[in-house]
N, C-alpha and C positions, 0 to 999 in steps of 0.2 A: 032755675037753676040759671046761672050764666058762663058763658064757657070766651074764652079768646083766644086765639094763637099770635103765641109772638117770636120774636128774635130777640136773643138772650147779645147783651151787648157787655154785660160783664167784662171787665181785662179777661180774667183768668176764667169766666163760667162759675157755676155754681163749684165752689171748691169748697174744704174746711170752713173757712169763713162767712166764705159771702153767700153760704147754706143754712150756716147757722144766725145768721143775719135772717134769711130769707124767713125760720121756720119762728125767728122768735115773731118778726111781722104777722106769718099766717097765722101764727098762734093769737092775734091780737083777736082776733076776728070770730063770731062763737060757727059761723058757715062752715060743715063741710068745706075743706080746703085739696082738688089733685089734678096733679100735673101731669099730664100724657105724654111720651118723650121714644116715635116710632114703636104706636101700638100696646105699650106696656104702661100702665095706670099708679103711679104710687102716691098714699098721703103723704101731704105736701107742706104738714105737720111734721114730721119725721123727719131726724137727722135720718136717721139711715137708711130711709127708700130713697131722701134723696141722693145722696152718698151713691148707694149703687146703680144712680140709676145716670151715674156721668154727662149731666150736662155742660159743653163746653161752647164759647165765644165765637158767634154765628148760626147758633143752631134753633130749630125752631120747636117750638112745644106749644103745649096746649096746657092752661089754666083754666081748672073747671069747678066752682064754684057753688055749696048751695046749702040756702040758710036767710036769714033776716039781712045779710047785713053780707052781700053775695055781690051787690054791683060796686063799693067798696071796696070789696075784699080783692076784686077784676081791678082794679079802678087803682090801688095801693101798691100793691102786685109784678103790675106788668109795669111800675112808673119804679120799682125797681130793678127788676131782669135786667128794663130797656137801657137804665144809665150804666155808663159807663165802669163807675167805683162805684162795690155793692158798700 
């Protein structure tokens, strides 16, 4: 299992369009992907889970990946959330 705390830099946070892109990127990995924000854990491959979490620019969250490609998943998803435009 790998995990990484990051600050979201997406201009509009993880709203509908960027959440859809995130789910697409997360779903490309065989690893289980979870997002933790304020003690709440949601499936990183679920658009409904992400949308219900309300993730805004500047907020800190933790990405947790568990599986054979977990390290690559963490790096890819961190890069996406750290960019200014998703």
